[in-house]
N, CA, C and O atoms as a GROMACS GRO file, in nm:
protein
  616
    1UNK      N    1   1.749   0.895  -2.152
    1UNK     CA    2   1.650   0.984  -2.184
    1UNK      C    3   1.660   1.121  -2.130
    1UNK      O    4   1.695   1.140  -2.014
    2UNK      N    5   1.633   1.213  -2.207
    2UNK     CA    6   1.644   1.379  -2.149
    2UNK      C    7   1.509   1.428  -2.142
    2UNK      O    8   1.419   1.379  -2.210
    3UNK      N    9   1.493   1.517  -2.068
    3UNK     CA   10   1.349   1.585  -2.047
    3UNK      C   11   1.319   1.657  -2.176
    3UNK      O   12   1.392   1.739  -2.232
    4UNK      N   13   1.184   1.606  -2.220
    4UNK     CA   14   1.123   1.652  -2.353
    4UNK      C   15   1.200   1.561  -2.467
    4UNK      O   16   1.216   1.626  -2.570
    5UNK      N   17   1.242   1.456  -2.473
    5UNK     CA   18   1.315   1.360  -2.570
    5UNK      C   19   1.186   1.292  -2.634
    5UNK      O   20   1.120   1.224  -2.556
    6UNK      N   21   1.142   1.302  -2.760
    6UNK     CA   22   1.070   1.204  -2.804
    6UNK      C   23   1.072   1.079  -2.817
    6UNK      O   24   1.170   1.034  -2.876
    7UNK      N   25   0.964   0.980  -2.765
    7UNK     CA   26   0.978   0.850  -2.741
    7UNK      C   27   0.918   0.758  -2.866
    7UNK      O   28   0.967   0.649  -2.896
    8UNK      N   29   0.828   0.804  -2.920
    8UNK     CA   30   0.770   0.737  -3.034
    8UNK      C   31   0.621   0.712  -2.996
    8UNK      O   32   0.564   0.778  -2.909
    9UNK      N   33   0.569   0.621  -3.060
    9UNK     CA   34   0.428   0.594  -3.056
    9UNK      C   35   0.379   0.461  -2.987
    9UNK      O   36   0.260   0.432  -2.974
   10UNK      N   37   0.483   0.384  -2.944
   10UNK     CA   38   0.444   0.255  -2.888
   10UNK      C   39   0.392   0.265  -2.738
   10UNK      O   40   0.454   0.319  -2.647
   11UNK      N   41   0.263   0.202  -2.729
   11UNK     CA   42   0.201   0.216  -2.592
   11UNK      C   43   0.255   0.088  -2.513
   11UNK      O   44   0.250   0.081  -2.390
   12UNK      N   45   0.304  -0.007  -2.589
   12UNK     CA   46   0.364  -0.127  -2.516
   12UNK      C   47   0.489  -0.070  -2.456
   12UNK      O   48   0.513  -0.097  -2.339
   13UNK      N   49   0.576   0.011  -2.528
   13UNK     CA   50   0.687   0.070  -2.478
   13UNK      C   51   0.679   0.151  -2.365
   13UNK      O   52   0.762   0.145  -2.274
   14UNK      N   53   0.569   0.237  -2.366
   14UNK     CA   54   0.548   0.348  -2.243
   14UNK      C   55   0.492   0.261  -2.124
   14UNK      O   56   0.518   0.298  -2.010
   15UNK      N   57   0.424   0.158  -2.143
   15UNK     CA   58   0.402   0.063  -2.023
   15UNK      C   59   0.519   0.019  -1.965
   15UNK      O   60   0.536   0.046  -1.846
   16UNK      N   61   0.606  -0.046  -2.028
   16UNK     CA   62   0.732  -0.073  -1.972
   16UNK      C   63   0.809  -0.001  -1.878
   16UNK      O   64   0.863  -0.040  -1.775
   17UNK      N   65   0.806   0.130  -1.939
   17UNK     CA   66   0.901   0.211  -1.876
   17UNK      C   67   0.850   0.275  -1.754
   17UNK      O   68   0.732   0.304  -1.737
   18UNK      N   69   0.967   0.300  -1.648
   18UNK     CA   70   0.888   0.344  -1.505
   18UNK      C   71   0.904   0.494  -1.512
   18UNK      O   72   0.869   0.560  -1.414
   19UNK      N   73   0.954   0.555  -1.620
   19UNK     CA   74   0.955   0.700  -1.605
   19UNK      C   75   0.810   0.775  -1.638
   19UNK      O   76   0.712   0.700  -1.642
   20UNK      N   77   0.794   0.880  -1.655
   20UNK     CA   78   0.651   0.956  -1.665
   20UNK      C   79   0.679   1.044  -1.795
   20UNK      O   80   0.790   1.093  -1.819
   21UNK      N   81   0.551   1.060  -1.888
   21UNK     CA   82   0.548   1.104  -1.997
   21UNK      C   83   0.437   1.190  -2.032
   21UNK      O   84   0.341   1.186  -1.955
   22UNK      N   85   0.426   1.285  -2.153
   22UNK     CA   86   0.319   1.340  -2.176
   22UNK      C   87   0.285   1.313  -2.316
   22UNK      O   88   0.379   1.306  -2.395
   23UNK      N   89   0.180   1.298  -2.354
   23UNK     CA   90   0.118   1.254  -2.493
   23UNK      C   91   0.054   1.373  -2.569
   23UNK      O   92  -0.060   1.401  -2.534
   24UNK      N   93   0.102   1.436  -2.653
   24UNK     CA   94   0.025   1.542  -2.726
   24UNK      C   95   0.011   1.506  -2.883
   24UNK      O   96   0.103   1.458  -2.950
   25UNK      N   97  -0.084   1.529  -2.917
   25UNK     CA   98  -0.102   1.509  -3.078
   25UNK      C   99  -0.043   1.380  -3.140
   25UNK      O  100   0.014   1.366  -3.247
   26UNK      N  101  -0.080   1.269  -3.021
   26UNK     CA  102  -0.031   1.118  -3.095
   26UNK      C  103   0.135   1.127  -3.069
   26UNK      O  104   0.197   1.034  -3.122
   27UNK      N  105   0.199   1.202  -3.011
   27UNK     CA  106   0.331   1.191  -2.986
   27UNK      C  107   0.364   1.203  -2.853
   27UNK      O  108   0.318   1.297  -2.789
   28UNK      N  109   0.450   1.105  -2.791
   28UNK     CA  110   0.461   1.080  -2.669
   28UNK      C  111   0.621   1.155  -2.622
   28UNK      O  112   0.726   1.140  -2.685
   29UNK      N  113   0.608   1.220  -2.517
   29UNK     CA  114   0.761   1.286  -2.476
   29UNK      C  115   0.755   1.255  -2.307
   29UNK      O  116   0.655   1.249  -2.236
   30UNK      N  117   0.888   1.239  -2.273
   30UNK     CA  118   0.933   1.215  -2.134
   30UNK      C  119   0.952   1.357  -2.058
   30UNK      O  120   1.023   1.447  -2.102
   31UNK      N  121   0.872   1.363  -1.930
   31UNK     CA  122   0.882   1.487  -1.877
   31UNK      C  123   0.950   1.468  -1.709
   31UNK      O  124   0.982   1.556  -1.628
   32UNK      N  125   0.955   1.338  -1.698
   32UNK     CA  126   1.028   1.316  -1.555
   32UNK      C  127   0.928   1.349  -1.432
   32UNK      O  128   0.980   1.364  -1.322
   33UNK      N  129   0.788   1.360  -1.443
   33UNK     CA  130   0.710   1.396  -1.329
   33UNK      C  131   0.584   1.316  -1.341
   33UNK      O  132   0.556   1.246  -1.243
   34UNK      N  133   0.505   1.313  -1.444
   34UNK     CA  134   0.364   1.282  -1.461
   34UNK      C  135   0.347   1.216  -1.599
   34UNK      O  136   0.395   1.266  -1.700
   35UNK      N  137   0.277   1.098  -1.599
   35UNK     CA  138   0.249   1.030  -1.733
   35UNK      C  139   0.103   1.093  -1.779
   35UNK      O  140   0.008   1.070  -1.704
   36UNK      N  141   0.085   1.153  -1.872
   36UNK     CA  142  -0.020   1.187  -1.904
   36UNK      C  143  -0.076   1.091  -2.048
   36UNK      O  144  -0.008   1.089  -2.151
   37UNK      N  145  -0.197   1.020  -2.036
   37UNK     CA  146  -0.252   0.957  -2.136
   37UNK      C  147  -0.380   0.988  -2.151
   37UNK      O  148  -0.465   0.962  -2.065
   38UNK      N  149  -0.409   1.052  -2.274
   38UNK     CA  150  -0.565   1.080  -2.330
   38UNK      C  151  -0.585   1.185  -2.194
   38UNK      O  152  -0.694   1.174  -2.138
   39UNK      N  153  -0.502   1.272  -2.144
   39UNK     CA  154  -0.559   1.391  -2.074
   39UNK      C  155  -0.565   1.358  -1.933
   39UNK      O  156  -0.598   1.448  -1.856
   40UNK      N  157  -0.534   1.226  -1.883
   40UNK     CA  158  -0.537   1.178  -1.723
   40UNK      C  159  -0.404   1.141  -1.695
   40UNK      O  160  -0.342   1.082  -1.783
   41UNK      N  161  -0.346   1.168  -1.583
   41UNK     CA  162  -0.216   1.167  -1.538
   41UNK      C  163  -0.215   1.050  -1.474
   41UNK      O  164  -0.322   1.011  -1.426
   42UNK      N  165  -0.089   0.965  -1.458
   42UNK     CA  166  -0.064   0.848  -1.395
   42UNK      C  167   0.038   0.902  -1.278
   42UNK      O  168   0.151   0.941  -1.308
   43UNK      N  169  -0.010   0.901  -1.147
   43UNK     CA  170   0.080   0.967  -1.053
   43UNK      C  171   0.112   0.824  -0.944
   43UNK      O  172   0.029   0.736  -0.918
   44UNK      N  173   0.209   0.829  -0.910
   44UNK     CA  174   0.246   0.742  -0.788
   44UNK      C  175   0.161   0.790  -0.656
   44UNK      O  176   0.118   0.905  -0.649
   45UNK      N  177   0.137   0.686  -0.545
   45UNK     CA  178   0.086   0.723  -0.430
   45UNK      C  179   0.182   0.822  -0.360
   45UNK      O  180   0.301   0.808  -0.389
   46UNK      N  181   0.147   0.925  -0.265
   46UNK     CA  182   0.216   1.022  -0.217
   46UNK      C  183   0.210   0.994  -0.060
   46UNK      O  184   0.297   1.031   0.018
   47UNK      N  185   0.101   0.925  -0.026
   47UNK     CA  186   0.099   0.902   0.119
   47UNK      C  187   0.026   0.764   0.167
   47UNK      O  188  -0.074   0.717   0.114
   48UNK      N  189   0.088   0.715   0.262
   48UNK     CA  190   0.017   0.565   0.300
   48UNK      C  191   0.024   0.573   0.463
   48UNK      O  192   0.126   0.601   0.527
   49UNK      N  193  -0.098   0.545   0.516
   49UNK     CA  194  -0.105   0.548   0.668
   49UNK      C  195  -0.197   0.446   0.719
   49UNK      O  196  -0.312   0.433   0.676
   50UNK      N  197  -0.141   0.367   0.816
   50UNK     CA  198  -0.229   0.274   0.890
   50UNK      C  199  -0.276   0.365   1.009
   50UNK      O  200  -0.206   0.443   1.073
   51UNK      N  201  -0.431   0.336   1.027
   51UNK     CA  202  -0.484   0.404   1.123
   51UNK      C  203  -0.467   0.343   1.270
   51UNK      O  204  -0.431   0.226   1.281
   52UNK      N  205  -0.488   0.404   1.356
   52UNK     CA  206  -0.494   0.332   1.512
   52UNK      C  207  -0.378   0.246   1.525
   52UNK      O  208  -0.390   0.125   1.545
   53UNK      N  209  -0.268   0.302   1.514
   53UNK     CA  210  -0.143   0.206   1.537
   53UNK      C  211  -0.100   0.169   1.676
   53UNK      O  212  -0.025   0.076   1.703
   54UNK      N  213  -0.160   0.257   1.771
   54UNK     CA  214  -0.119   0.269   1.896
   54UNK      C  215  -0.171   0.176   2.006
   54UNK      O  216  -0.130   0.180   2.122
   55UNK      N  217  -0.264   0.090   1.960
   55UNK     CA  218  -0.344   0.001   2.028
   55UNK      C  219  -0.268  -0.159   2.046
   55UNK      O  220  -0.199  -0.203   1.954
   56UNK      N  221  -0.288  -0.234   2.169
   56UNK     CA  222  -0.263  -0.329   2.181
   56UNK      C  223  -0.360  -0.429   2.119
   56UNK      O  224  -0.478  -0.392   2.122
   57UNK      N  225  -0.338  -0.536   2.069
   57UNK     CA  226  -0.412  -0.645   2.018
   57UNK      C  227  -0.437  -0.743   2.134
   57UNK      O  228  -0.366  -0.751   2.234
   58UNK      N  229  -0.558  -0.825   2.104
   58UNK     CA  230  -0.554  -0.963   2.197
   58UNK      C  231  -0.548  -1.061   2.098
   58UNK      O  232  -0.600  -1.047   1.988
   59UNK      N  233  -0.473  -1.184   2.141
   59UNK     CA  234  -0.460  -1.287   2.076
   59UNK      C  235  -0.595  -1.358   2.035
   59UNK      O  236  -0.690  -1.359   2.113
   60UNK      N  237  -0.602  -1.408   1.930
   60UNK     CA  238  -0.731  -1.484   1.894
   60UNK      C  239  -0.867  -1.387   1.862
   60UNK      O  240  -0.973  -1.425   1.812
   61UNK      N  241  -0.837  -1.269   1.902
   61UNK     CA  242  -0.993  -1.145   1.888
   61UNK      C  243  -0.956  -1.077   1.751
   61UNK      O  244  -0.859  -1.003   1.741
   62UNK      N  245  -1.036  -1.105   1.649
   62UNK     CA  246  -1.039  -1.035   1.548
   62UNK      C  247  -1.038  -0.879   1.541
   62UNK      O  248  -1.127  -0.825   1.607
   63UNK      N  249  -0.961  -0.806   1.478
   63UNK     CA  250  -0.966  -0.684   1.475
   63UNK      C  251  -0.948  -0.630   1.321
   63UNK      O  252  -0.875  -0.689   1.242
   64UNK      N  253  -1.020  -0.516   1.287
   64UNK     CA  254  -1.026  -0.442   1.154
   64UNK      C  255  -0.908  -0.362   1.159
   64UNK      O  256  -0.883  -0.286   1.253
   65UNK      N  257  -0.832  -0.379   1.058
   65UNK     CA  258  -0.706  -0.287   1.022
   65UNK      C  259  -0.747  -0.186   0.907
   65UNK      O  260  -0.795  -0.238   0.806
   66UNK      N  261  -0.738  -0.081   0.909
   66UNK     CA  262  -0.742   0.007   0.799
   66UNK      C  263  -0.617   0.089   0.768
   66UNK      O  264  -0.535   0.126   0.852
   67UNK      N  265  -0.613   0.114   0.630
   67UNK     CA  266  -0.497   0.177   0.574
   67UNK      C  267  -0.560   0.255   0.457
   67UNK      O  268  -0.645   0.210   0.380
   68UNK      N  269  -0.506   0.378   0.454
   68UNK     CA  270  -0.559   0.496   0.373
   68UNK      C  271  -0.429   0.527   0.262
   68UNK      O  272  -0.313   0.544   0.301
   69UNK      N  273  -0.462   0.530   0.142
   69UNK     CA  274  -0.344   0.557   0.056
   69UNK      C  275  -0.374   0.684  -0.025
   69UNK      O  276  -0.486   0.668  -0.074
   70UNK      N  277  -0.329   0.790  -0.056
   70UNK     CA  278  -0.355   0.893  -0.126
   70UNK      C  279  -0.267   0.935  -0.224
   70UNK      O  280  -0.150   0.895  -0.225
   71UNK      N  281  -0.324   1.034  -0.330
   71UNK     CA  282  -0.240   1.091  -0.446
   71UNK      C  283  -0.234   1.011  -0.550
   71UNK      O  284  -0.216   1.068  -0.658
   72UNK      N  285  -0.245   0.872  -0.550
   72UNK     CA  286  -0.244   0.783  -0.696
   72UNK      C  287  -0.333   0.818  -0.769
   72UNK      O  288  -0.445   0.847  -0.727
   73UNK      N  289  -0.290   0.821  -0.918
   73UNK     CA  290  -0.392   0.820  -1.012
   73UNK      C  291  -0.336   0.723  -1.134
   73UNK      O  292  -0.242   0.753  -1.207
   74UNK      N  293  -0.412   0.601  -1.141
   74UNK     CA  294  -0.538   0.546  -1.094
   74UNK      C  295  -0.503   0.535  -0.955
   74UNK      O  296  -0.390   0.551  -0.908
   75UNK      N  297  -0.620   0.504  -0.887
   75UNK     CA  298  -0.600   0.465  -0.742
   75UNK      C  299  -0.504   0.359  -0.728
   75UNK      O  300  -0.484   0.273  -0.814
   76UNK      N  301  -0.443   0.366  -0.611
   76UNK     CA  302  -0.350   0.286  -0.542
   76UNK      C  303  -0.403   0.138  -0.513
   76UNK      O  304  -0.515   0.126  -0.464
   77UNK      N  305  -0.334   0.038  -0.538
   77UNK     CA  306  -0.366  -0.100  -0.487
   77UNK      C  307  -0.317  -0.099  -0.344
   77UNK      O  308  -0.225  -0.021  -0.320
   78UNK      N  309  -0.354  -0.158  -0.267
   78UNK     CA  310  -0.316  -0.184  -0.118
   78UNK      C  311  -0.278  -0.335  -0.115
   78UNK      O  312  -0.329  -0.424  -0.183
   79UNK      N  313  -0.181  -0.345  -0.025
   79UNK     CA  314  -0.150  -0.499   0.029
   79UNK      C  315  -0.103  -0.492   0.154
   79UNK      O  316  -0.012  -0.415   0.188
   80UNK      N  317  -0.168  -0.581   0.236
   80UNK     CA  318  -0.116  -0.599   0.391
   80UNK      C  319  -0.014  -0.697   0.409
   80UNK      O  320  -0.006  -0.793   0.332
   81UNK      N  321   0.062  -0.682   0.500
   81UNK     CA  322   0.191  -0.797   0.517
   81UNK      C  323   0.219  -0.810   0.673
   81UNK      O  324   0.232  -0.713   0.747
   82UNK      N  325   0.226  -0.933   0.712
   82UNK     CA  326   0.278  -0.946   0.858
   82UNK      C  327   0.429  -1.004   0.846
   82UNK      O  328   0.450  -1.110   0.787
   83UNK      N  329   0.522  -0.936   0.899
   83UNK     CA  330   0.648  -0.953   0.848
   83UNK      C  331   0.673  -0.963   0.677
   83UNK      O  332   0.639  -0.865   0.609
   84UNK      N  333   0.725  -1.068   0.618
   84UNK     CA  334   0.735  -1.058   0.476
   84UNK      C  335   0.603  -1.141   0.405
   84UNK      O  336   0.592  -1.151   0.283
   85UNK      N  337   0.516  -1.191   0.492
   85UNK     CA  338   0.419  -1.273   0.448
   85UNK      C  339   0.265  -1.181   0.412
   85UNK      O  340   0.188  -1.134   0.495
   86UNK      N  341   0.257  -1.178   0.287
   86UNK     CA  342   0.131  -1.101   0.238
   86UNK      C  343   0.010  -1.163   0.311
   86UNK      O  344   0.009  -1.286   0.320
   87UNK      N  345  -0.099  -1.087   0.367
   87UNK     CA  346  -0.202  -1.129   0.402
   87UNK      C  347  -0.332  -1.120   0.304
   87UNK      O  348  -0.333  -1.022   0.230
   88UNK      N  349  -0.424  -1.197   0.297
   88UNK     CA  350  -0.517  -1.226   0.204
   88UNK      C  351  -0.655  -1.155   0.259
   88UNK      O  352  -0.675  -1.157   0.380
   89UNK      N  353  -0.739  -1.102   0.183
   89UNK     CA  354  -0.875  -1.070   0.233
   89UNK      C  355  -0.892  -0.933   0.246
   89UNK      O  356  -0.986  -0.889   0.313
   90UNK      N  357  -0.792  -0.844   0.176
   90UNK     CA  358  -0.804  -0.697   0.190
   90UNK      C  359  -0.935  -0.649   0.104
   90UNK      O  360  -0.955  -0.694  -0.008
   91UNK      N  361  -1.018  -0.560   0.164
   91UNK     CA  362  -1.136  -0.507   0.100
   91UNK      C  363  -1.110  -0.364   0.069
   91UNK      O  364  -1.092  -0.284   0.161
   92UNK      N  365  -1.105  -0.319  -0.081
   92UNK     CA  366  -1.054  -0.197  -0.096
   92UNK      C  367  -1.184  -0.109  -0.136
   92UNK      O  368  -1.281  -0.163  -0.190
   93UNK      N  369  -1.180   0.023  -0.109
   93UNK     CA  370  -1.278   0.128  -0.117
   93UNK      C  371  -1.210   0.243  -0.195
   93UNK      O  372  -1.101   0.285  -0.154
   94UNK      N  373  -1.267   0.295  -0.304
   94UNK     CA  374  -1.190   0.398  -0.368
   94UNK      C  375  -1.291   0.531  -0.339
   94UNK      O  376  -1.413   0.527  -0.355
   95UNK      N  377  -1.221   0.641  -0.296
   95UNK     CA  378  -1.306   0.780  -0.285
   95UNK      C  379  -1.391   0.819  -0.387
   95UNK      O  380  -1.372   0.762  -0.495
   96UNK      N  381  -1.471   0.893  -0.381
   96UNK     CA  382  -1.552   0.948  -0.503
   96UNK      C  383  -1.480   1.035  -0.598
   96UNK      O  384  -1.508   1.042  -0.718
   97UNK      N  385  -1.388   1.097  -0.543
   97UNK     CA  386  -1.269   1.162  -0.612
   97UNK      C  387  -1.174   1.091  -0.684
   97UNK      O  388  -1.109   1.150  -0.770
   98UNK      N  389  -1.152   0.955  -0.659
   98UNK     CA  390  -1.071   0.847  -0.723
   98UNK      C  391  -0.937   0.881  -0.684
   98UNK      O  392  -0.854   0.840  -0.766
   99UNK      N  393  -0.878   0.958  -0.560
   99UNK     CA  394  -0.737   0.956  -0.532
   99UNK      C  395  -0.725   0.905  -0.403
   99UNK      O  396  -0.611   0.914  -0.358
  100UNK      N  397  -0.817   0.846  -0.321
  100UNK     CA  398  -0.778   0.791  -0.188
  100UNK      C  399  -0.838   0.662  -0.210
  100UNK      O  400  -0.946   0.650  -0.267
  101UNK      N  401  -0.765   0.554  -0.162
  101UNK     CA  402  -0.805   0.428  -0.151
  101UNK      C  403  -0.778   0.372  -0.010
  101UNK      O  404  -0.665   0.363   0.038
  102UNK      N  405  -0.901   0.332   0.060
  102UNK     CA  406  -0.901   0.281   0.185
  102UNK      C  407  -0.920   0.125   0.184
  102UNK      O  408  -1.026   0.074   0.148
  103UNK      N  409  -0.798   0.045   0.229
  103UNK     CA  410  -0.780  -0.078   0.261
  103UNK      C  411  -0.807  -0.130   0.386
  103UNK      O  412  -0.741  -0.099   0.485
  104UNK      N  413  -0.924  -0.228   0.389
  104UNK     CA  414  -0.970  -0.291   0.511
  104UNK      C  415  -0.948  -0.443   0.503
  104UNK      O  416  -0.972  -0.514   0.405
  105UNK      N  417  -0.894  -0.488   0.637
  105UNK     CA  418  -0.850  -0.610   0.661
  105UNK      C  419  -0.901  -0.654   0.785
  105UNK      O  420  -0.887  -0.582   0.883
  106UNK      N  421  -0.976  -0.794   0.796
  106UNK     CA  422  -1.010  -0.834   0.920
  106UNK      C  423  -0.881  -0.925   0.960
  106UNK      O  424  -0.834  -1.000   0.874
  107UNK      N  425  -0.821  -0.919   1.094
  107UNK     CA  426  -0.701  -0.983   1.123
  107UNK      C  427  -0.707  -1.040   1.234
  107UNK      O  428  -0.747  -0.976   1.331
  108UNK      N  429  -0.671  -1.166   1.246
  108UNK     CA  430  -0.662  -1.243   1.398
  108UNK      C  431  -0.539  -1.272   1.451
  108UNK      O  432  -0.488  -1.382   1.428
  109UNK      N  433  -0.484  -1.186   1.520
  109UNK     CA  434  -0.355  -1.192   1.559
  109UNK      C  435  -0.312  -1.339   1.664
  109UNK      O  436  -0.395  -1.386   1.742
  110UNK      N  437  -0.200  -1.385   1.652
  110UNK     CA  438  -0.155  -1.488   1.740
  110UNK      C  439  -0.058  -1.444   1.834
  110UNK      O  440  -0.004  -1.336   1.809
  111UNK      N  441  -0.022  -1.508   1.941
  111UNK     CA  442   0.091  -1.463   1.990
  111UNK      C  443   0.210  -1.460   1.955
  111UNK      O  444   0.301  -1.395   2.007
  112UNK      N  445   0.216  -1.544   1.848
  112UNK     CA  446   0.343  -1.560   1.755
  112UNK      C  447   0.357  -1.419   1.703
  112UNK      O  448   0.471  -1.374   1.686
  113UNK      N  449   0.249  -1.343   1.678
  113UNK     CA  450   0.264  -1.212   1.610
  113UNK      C  451   0.310  -1.086   1.657
  113UNK      O  452   0.318  -0.979   1.597
  114UNK      N  453   0.350  -1.126   1.813
  114UNK     CA  454   0.388  -1.031   1.923
  114UNK      C  455   0.504  -0.975   1.836
  114UNK      O  456   0.533  -1.053   1.745
  115UNK      N  457   0.577  -0.861   1.838
  115UNK     CA  458   0.661  -0.790   1.775
  115UNK      C  459   0.702  -0.792   1.654
  115UNK      O  460   0.812  -0.743   1.630
  116UNK      N  461   0.633  -0.842   1.561
  116UNK     CA  462   0.637  -0.834   1.430
  116UNK      C  463   0.594  -0.734   1.348
  116UNK      O  464   0.496  -0.685   1.403
  117UNK      N  465   0.618  -0.677   1.246
  117UNK     CA  466   0.572  -0.556   1.172
  117UNK      C  467   0.455  -0.593   1.079
  117UNK      O  468   0.467  -0.668   0.982
  118UNK      N  469   0.337  -0.531   1.121
  118UNK     CA  470   0.223  -0.535   1.023
  118UNK      C  471   0.242  -0.402   0.907
  118UNK      O  472   0.251  -0.287   0.948
  119UNK      N  473   0.247  -0.433   0.777
  119UNK     CA  474   0.267  -0.327   0.710
  119UNK      C  475   0.178  -0.324   0.576
  119UNK      O  476   0.162  -0.423   0.504
  120UNK      N  477   0.122  -0.201   0.553
  120UNK     CA  478   0.040  -0.162   0.448
  120UNK      C  479   0.119  -0.080   0.327
  120UNK      O  480   0.173   0.030   0.336
  121UNK      N  481   0.111  -0.160   0.219
  121UNK     CA  482   0.172  -0.121   0.097
  121UNK      C  483   0.078  -0.068  -0.006
  121UNK      O  484  -0.018  -0.138  -0.037
  122UNK      N  485   0.096   0.040  -0.057
  122UNK     CA  486   0.016   0.139  -0.146
  122UNK      C  487   0.116   0.120  -0.285
  122UNK      O  488   0.239   0.132  -0.282
  123UNK      N  489   0.033   0.088  -0.412
  123UNK     CA  490   0.126   0.104  -0.529
  123UNK      C  491   0.020   0.120  -0.650
  123UNK      O  492  -0.093   0.070  -0.653
  124UNK      N  493   0.088   0.206  -0.755
  124UNK     CA  494   0.027   0.225  -0.874
  124UNK      C  495   0.094   0.111  -0.946
  124UNK      O  496   0.216   0.110  -0.957
  125UNK      N  497   0.026   0.025  -0.991
  125UNK     CA  498   0.060  -0.072  -1.082
  125UNK      C  499   0.110  -0.019  -1.231
  125UNK      O  500   0.191  -0.082  -1.299
  126UNK      N  501   0.055   0.095  -1.265
  126UNK     CA  502   0.116   0.132  -1.398
  126UNK      C  503   0.239   0.205  -1.372
  126UNK      O  504   0.286   0.258  -1.473
  127UNK      N  505   0.303   0.221  -1.264
  127UNK     CA  506   0.433   0.274  -1.248
  127UNK      C  507   0.542   0.173  -1.137
  127UNK      O  508   0.547   0.174  -1.014
  128UNK      N  509   0.604   0.108  -1.218
  128UNK     CA  510   0.722   0.038  -1.137
  128UNK      C  511   0.780   0.091  -1.043
  128UNK      O  512   0.830   0.201  -1.071
  129UNK      N  513   0.796   0.050  -0.929
  129UNK     CA  514   0.858   0.112  -0.810
  129UNK      C  515   0.803   0.213  -0.741
  129UNK      O  516   0.871   0.285  -0.668
  130UNK      N  517   0.683   0.227  -0.757
  130UNK     CA  518   0.594   0.335  -0.699
  130UNK      C  519   0.551   0.313  -0.547
  130UNK      O  520   0.496   0.397  -0.476
  131UNK      N  521   0.585   0.181  -0.511
  131UNK     CA  522   0.528   0.133  -0.384
  131UNK      C  523   0.583   0.216  -0.272
  131UNK      O  524   0.698   0.257  -0.260
  132UNK      N  525   0.466   0.236  -0.181
  132UNK     CA  526   0.526   0.318  -0.038
  132UNK      C  527   0.458   0.247   0.054
  132UNK      O  528   0.352   0.189   0.029
  133UNK      N  529   0.532   0.248   0.199
  133UNK     CA  530   0.460   0.178   0.275
  133UNK      C  531   0.478   0.221   0.420
  133UNK      O  532   0.579   0.279   0.457
  134UNK      N  533   0.370   0.188   0.507
  134UNK     CA  534   0.371   0.216   0.644
  134UNK      C  535   0.354   0.088   0.716
  134UNK      O  536   0.293  -0.012   0.679
  135UNK      N  537   0.431   0.111   0.842
  135UNK     CA  538   0.416  -0.030   0.937
  135UNK      C  539   0.406   0.012   1.068
  135UNK      O  540   0.433   0.125   1.107
  136UNK      N  541   0.373  -0.071   1.128
  136UNK     CA  542   0.332  -0.083   1.298
  136UNK      C  543   0.395  -0.216   1.348
  136UNK      O  544   0.378  -0.327   1.298
  137UNK      N  545   0.473  -0.184   1.455
  137UNK     CA  546   0.527  -0.300   1.542
  137UNK      C  547   0.394  -0.367   1.625
  137UNK      O  548   0.329  -0.290   1.696
  138UNK      N  549   0.361  -0.480   1.619
  138UNK     CA  550   0.236  -0.507   1.680
  138UNK      C  551   0.281  -0.586   1.841
  138UNK      O  552   0.365  -0.671   1.870
  139UNK      N  553   0.170  -0.501   1.929
  139UNK     CA  554   0.175  -0.591   2.051
  139UNK      C  555   0.075  -0.658   2.069
  139UNK      O  556  -0.036  -0.605   2.070
  140UNK      N  557   0.094  -0.792   2.088
  140UNK     CA  558  -0.022  -0.870   2.133
  140UNK      C  559  -0.032  -0.944   2.268
  140UNK      O  560   0.052  -1.016   2.321
  141UNK      N  561  -0.156  -0.909   2.309
  141UNK     CA  562  -0.163  -0.981   2.452
  141UNK      C  563  -0.236  -1.102   2.441
  141UNK      O  564  -0.305  -1.126   2.342
  142UNK      N  565  -0.223  -1.182   2.539
  142UNK     CA  566  -0.284  -1.301   2.569
  142UNK      C  567  -0.287  -1.351   2.698
  142UNK      O  568  -0.189  -1.374   2.769
  143UNK      N  569  -0.426  -1.370   2.731
  143UNK     CA  570  -0.443  -1.407   2.882
  143UNK      C  571  -0.403  -1.523   2.922
  143UNK      O  572  -0.356  -1.538   3.035
  144UNK      N  573  -0.415  -1.626   2.835
  144UNK     CA  574  -0.357  -1.778   2.859
  144UNK      C  575  -0.189  -1.746   2.897
  144UNK      O  576  -0.141  -1.778   3.006
  145UNK      N  577  -0.121  -1.689   2.807
  145UNK     CA  578   0.008  -1.663   2.848
  145UNK      C  579   0.057  -1.600   2.988
  145UNK      O  580   0.156  -1.640   3.050
  146UNK      N  581  -0.036  -1.486   3.032
  146UNK     CA  582   0.003  -1.441   3.168
  146UNK      C  583  -0.022  -1.564   3.247
  146UNK      O  584   0.070  -1.606   3.317
  147UNK      N  585  -0.140  -1.628   3.244
  147UNK     CA  586  -0.174  -1.713   3.341
  147UNK      C  587  -0.059  -1.838   3.335
  147UNK      O  588  -0.009  -1.866   3.444
  148UNK      N  589  -0.021  -1.902   3.235
  148UNK     CA  590   0.076  -1.975   3.226
  148UNK      C  591   0.214  -1.941   3.305
  148UNK      O  592   0.279  -2.019   3.375
  149UNK      N  593   0.247  -1.793   3.274
  149UNK     CA  594   0.368  -1.752   3.333
  149UNK      C  595   0.359  -1.746   3.508
  149UNK      O  596   0.452  -1.769   3.585
  150UNK      N  597   0.233  -1.711   3.539
  150UNK     CA  598   0.202  -1.705   3.693
  150UNK      C  599   0.236  -1.868   3.751
  150UNK      O  600   0.317  -1.900   3.837
  151UNK      N  601   0.152  -1.947   3.678
  151UNK     CA  602   0.148  -2.088   3.733
  151UNK      C  603   0.309  -2.127   3.707
  151UNK      O  604   0.358  -2.189   3.801
  152UNK      N  605   0.372  -2.109   3.626
  152UNK     CA  606   0.514  -2.160   3.608
  152UNK      C  607   0.609  -2.075   3.695
  152UNK      O  608   0.722  -2.122   3.703
  153UNK      N  609   0.587  -1.956   3.765
  153UNK     CA  610   0.669  -1.908   3.856
  153UNK      C  611   0.607  -1.896   3.995
  153UNK      O  612   0.647  -1.811   4.075
  154UNK      N  613   0.510  -1.980   4.021
  154UNK     CA  614   0.482  -1.998   4.184
  154UNK      C  615   0.485  -2.150   4.216
  154UNK      O  616   0.466  -2.189   4.331
   0.00000   0.00000   0.00000
């Protein structure tokens, strides 16, 4: 499809397409940048960031992870992962302007999580392929592991 090519009036057809459109006077046009529906654009997230990535975590001690995603219209959905496993319990808050989503998750690390990547994925569900990700390689400390190592080496 070329820039400005007429698509027709099928809403179902528009929702299936990953491309972006403009609707004027009941006619929908492809413009390759933004979807306009009733005057409101659908825009993919443009940034995602995990806060406080440089800290070490303690095994079995709960920690709040915070991720912010911006630029998406409608607001982005946030999903947390450890490795390839999705984490449940994300609480999302959307800014009053509607274009920043903050996702918070209480995470209880284990020693097995050491060296794994925690990632935050932001995605506009109306735009397939719009997901962007920030990740962090986790450093997990465990007193028991140090104690066990000392005992086994003396």
